[in-house]
C-alpha positions, 0 to 999 in steps of 0.5 A: 255234325262232321267226322273223319274216318280211316276210309279217308272220307270226311262226313257230315250229318244232318240233325236227323242223322241222314248224310249231308255230304262227304268228301274223299281225301287221299289219307286217313282222317284220324282227328276231329274237324274244327269249325270257324265262326263263319261255319267253315269246317277244317279237316286234317288228313294223313295225306298231308293236307289241310282241307277247308270246306263251306257249310254245304260241303264245297271244297274252299281250298287244300293246304299241302303240309308236306307231311302226314297229319294226325292232329286236330286243327285248332282255330285261334282268335283271329280265325288262323288254323294251327296244326302239326305234322309228323315231319315236326312242323307246326303250321299256321294257315290263314283263313284264305288258305295261305301259310302265315308261318311255320315253326320247326320242332325237335320231333314229330307232332302227333297230338294237337295244339291249343290256342289261347284267347290271346293267340299264344300256341302250346304243343308238345312232340314225340321227343323231349320238348313242350313249346309255347309260341307267340301269335307270330310263331316265335318261341317264347318259352319251353320245357325240355324233359331230362333223360334219353327216353322221349316223352311222347306228348300225344293228348291235347293240351288243356289250359285252365283259367290260370293259363296253366297247361295240362297234358298227358303222355304215352310215358304214363304221366300227366304234367301241369306246366306253368303259364308260360310252359317253362317248368312243371308245377305237377306230375302224376305217373300211372301205374304200369300194366301188363300191356307194357311200358305204354299200357297206361299212356294217356292218348285221349283228352283231359277234362277239368271240372269246376271243382279243380278235378282232372278226369284223365283217360288211360290206355289201360281201360281206367279213368283216373280222377286227380286233384289238379293242384297236387296231382293226387288221386281223389279219395272218396268219402267211403274210403275216408270213413272206413279208415276213420272206423279203423282208427277209432279203437286205437289207444295211441293215435301217434304210435299206430298211425305211424306204421299206417302212413307207410301204406300207399300215398292215397291212404296216407293222406286220408290218415293224415287228414283224419288226425288234423295234419294239414296246411297253415295252422291246422296241425303242423309240427310248427304249430305244435311247437308253437304251442309247446313254447306258448309262442305266437307267430306274431311273436317271431317278428324281430323288433329292430326299433333300438336301431334308427332306420337308414335310407338303404333298408330293403322292403324284402329284408324288412318283410322277412325280418320284422313281419313274417319271418316263418315265411322265409323258405317260401319266399325263397322258393318263390323268388328262385322260381320266378327268377329261374323259370318265369324270367326266361329272358336276360332282361326279365332276369335283370329286372327281377334282380333289380326289383329285389333291390327295390328298383322297379323298372318296366320291361323295355325294347329297342329297335331301329330300322336300318337302310342298306348299310346297317352297321355304317349307319349305327356308327355314323349315328354314334359319332353324330350324337357325340359331336365327333367327325370321322377321319378320312381313313375311317370314311374309307374303312366304312366303305368297305363294310358291305364287302366284308360283313353280311347284313345279318351280322351288321344289323346285329352289331348295329343295334347293339352299338346303338342300344349301348350308346342309349344306355350310356345316355341314360347313365349320364342322366342318372348322374346328372344330380351329382356335383363335379367333385361327387362325380369324381369321387364316385367314378374313382374312389369306389373302385378301390379294392378295399372299398368295403373294408375302409370304413372311413369314407363309406357313408359319405359315398353311400350318400352320393350314390343315393343321389344316382337314379339307379332306375335309369341305369337299370333301364339302359341295361334292360335296352341292351338285354332286349337286343341280346334277347332278340338276337339269341332268341328268347328261351333258346340256347343258340344264336338264332341271328347267326343261324338266320345269317346262313351261308351268305354271312358265313362265306364273307367271314374268313376263317383265319386263326388270329385274324380279325374280320372287322374293327372300328373305334367309335366315341364309346369304344372299339367294336370288333368282329372276330371270325371262326378261328382262334382270335385274340382280344386285349386292351392296349398297354397305353389305351385311349377311350376309343381303343378299348373293346367294348363290343365284340362279337366272335363267331368261333374258334378257341379264343383269348380275351385279355381285355377289361375296362380301365378305371380311368375311363369309367366316366367316358365308357359305361357299356361293354358287350362281348358274345362269343359263339363257340369255342373252348375260350379263355378270359384272363386278366389280372385287372379289375373290371372284366368279363361282364363288369357292369360298374357304373354302367352296363356290362355283358359277357355272353359265351354260348358254347365250349369249356371255358376258363374265366380269371379276373381281378376285383369287380368282375364276372357279373358284378354290378357296382353302381350298375348292371353286370351280367355273365352268362355261360350257355354250356360246357364245363367252366372254371371261374376264378376272381378276387372280390365283388365278383361272380354275381355281386351287386352294390347299388346295382345288380350282378348276375352270373348265369351258367346253364350246364356242365360240371363247373368250379367257382373260386373267389376270395370274398364278397362273391358268388351271389353277394348283395351289398348296400342297395344291391342284388347279387344272383348266381344260377347254375342250372345243372352239373356237379359243381364246386363253389369255393370262397375264402382263403385270402382275407384273414378274420380279425377274431381268428387268424389265419382263418379267413372271411368269405361272405359269399354263396348267397350273402347279404351284407350291411355296414353295422353300427357298434354304438347307438347313434353311429352311422350304419347302412343296411345290407343287400340281397344275395341269391344263389340257385343251384338246380341240379347236380352233386355240389360241394359249397366250401366257405370259412367265416361268413358264407353260404346262405348267411347275412349280416346287418340288415342283409338277406342271404339265400341259397336254393338247391333243387336236387343232388347229393350236396356237401356243405362245409363251413367254419362259422356264421354260415349255412343259414345263419342270420347275424346282427338283424339279418336273415339267412335262408337255405332250402335243399329239396332232394338228395343225400346231403351233408352239412358240416360246421363248427359253430353258428350255423345250420339254421342259426340266428344271433342277435335280433336275426332269422336263420332257417335251414330246410332239407326236404328230402334224402338221408342227410347228416348234420355235424356241428360243434356248438351253437347250431342246428336250430339255435339262437341267441337273444331275440332271434328266430331259428329253425332246422327242418328236415321233411323226410329221410333217414338222418343224423344229427351230431353235435358237441354235448353241453353246447347250445345246439339242436333247438335251443334258444337263449333268452334275455330278460332285459329285452326279449327271448329267442325261439329255436326249433328242430323239426323232422318229419319222416324217416328213422333219425339218430340224435347224438345230443338232445333229441330222439327218433319220434320224440319231443323235447324242450331246451329252455322254455324257448327251444323246441324239438319235434321228431315224427315219422308222419305229419307235415312240418309246416315249413318247406 
């Protein structure tokens, strides 16, 4: 047995307790030793040294970390020794004592790290960040806590069999992080004590037993036992039996238990269990509503059999419409969590969105080994592949590259250029099955701004698109994304490759306002490197394919982008990448196909910092129209303006708009802000800030002018048949995720988590006091064989509409609105708040808070379902659990009601609704 001491010595004892050997270091040895498979002993000391001893106590080597060490070293599967320092650096040292790698964190590393069987390293700091590193020391993902107060991760991370990580903090909390350490899945906060804010801090190691219980030692002298899944204190059988005896004499369980559920959380849990309220069919309000109506879960499924199946029907839509409608909120949460948290790279997000549209592509990577002249080699390779010769002037210009640009930026631009060229090759392969006339049609007719509304050529065009191998286009986008991910650093907010470039590159880049450091025309467009000053980029008035800016890297300054990809060149050029490092930039054009336009190809627009302004025409700002388009803005208060088919819109492809911070505003005319058309997926993900979403105001609704259509903000849309036998096409998937901030969503007809004709529209709002304003067919509304889902997790929210909204389903559809917390207000005129027409399923579910429900009397509202004797009934629900609630129309606080035999409302102060 070996151990350290505050006297600076390392001691080893024999099995009989006698001293075997000791060694004097120059600092405290406050951590435990670690051992290798061969029996070597590793010890960290406050003197900044990592010591290695053989089994007899002989010093094999000492590694100097240059800063004090408190943590216990962790030995990885390859024998490497990992430890952190108070200087904020995590080291990996090889068994021979040499440094393998080091990683600089955001604060002092006080606690130990953990290394899993694959060599991945997890650790936290006396700061805000918990990290996960690859076996080679690269950041794979991290969790950053909010607020200004440091978290103080000091206990050793504990991994379970699912690779979830449990860790304690001096801030009195136990966290469970997901397998890649990108988000919190469980949190429990200890009670404060008279010892101060850290008196209940967690310093020691956490233990997990085989039953899933956590044992947490606390600095207040208490040992806590928690359920690892939910982070709740374990309630003993004795406490449960005592509560049962207390409840036995009560004449009315429902009325008396309601008051008791206001007691502390563990007692409330016991009481709920006592009266049979629990998960999945064991007493939820949903179960009770089904019994009241005599309905079964299987009967909720929609039967689309009167409509012939078309070749564009998506699996996800089919599942939620025809198999498990009640799983809608759970599926929305899973998709949102996977997209935002588990998919930490651009490539992963593209592939996840593509899978929603039934195009499944495995992750890919792109690499190339360069010689002494990386960018020149890349340019020559592109010219050679396209069979074009360089001119004399171009040869002379290539000779100057090494005097103008440093190697790191050369490699970055060279990799991007080669990946874009490979994406173009894959695009050409994807279209190889088309005839010359079909290729002509698809490259020119589809880009008509009236494409969606002009129904006459639609179905022949859909048939042509269905011949395209969309997986190859997605693969090309994934290749380009893999290069961007590697350059920016996966999961990081800044350009790692520019930082790595250092002074060598920067001193070679002139900071002259309006000047361009380097530009070069290639067969796939022009590549441009901009300096630190203000630079303007534009497409020529009479451009050629070679002159169109397709690869732009700008190192700083308040820049102006007036560039776009002319429609005539779609057959020649299909890949565009813009990366802007910093500055308050303006992206403005009246043309279409700009700012992350992946129409009939791939397009990326990446802006890493600054308050930016975006204005474009149709098919822009993260539009994938027969391709993959991505607009990603990492920070700043940004403004987005565009016409239609934009801001995260996909048709036979994927469109993503990703905004990672700031108070932003989004404005579009129609088909925008997470819009999914035929075989398409559109995603808009805004991670924080008080945001404004506006859609509509331009294209009049045919039945109620001058009101307009929106079809935006998480909207799935298909082309409906009006008579049996007519051609039709199932819709796509729209997913809008807003993670934080007090947000406002404004739409007119058709919008905000709505869907039409086998489409799926979804909106996930995680927190903030939010406002939803719409006219009709909106706010969780499925219309004509479609599914609309909205989940709002937290905040005091307001929902305002006229009709067919707020958890509404019409004509063989599904509409579910779930609000999980806060004091909320629901205002509607008619046909809303958990209402449905024949053969549909609708629900408005509120899981907590003091809420108000207002609706016009005598209209279809608040849990009312119409029925159709000729075919099938509807089932409509309004479920409210917790809080004191006011109903202007049908319901009442703590009551149950029915409207027609297939409409049910339940308001209860306790229990679980069964839908979250």
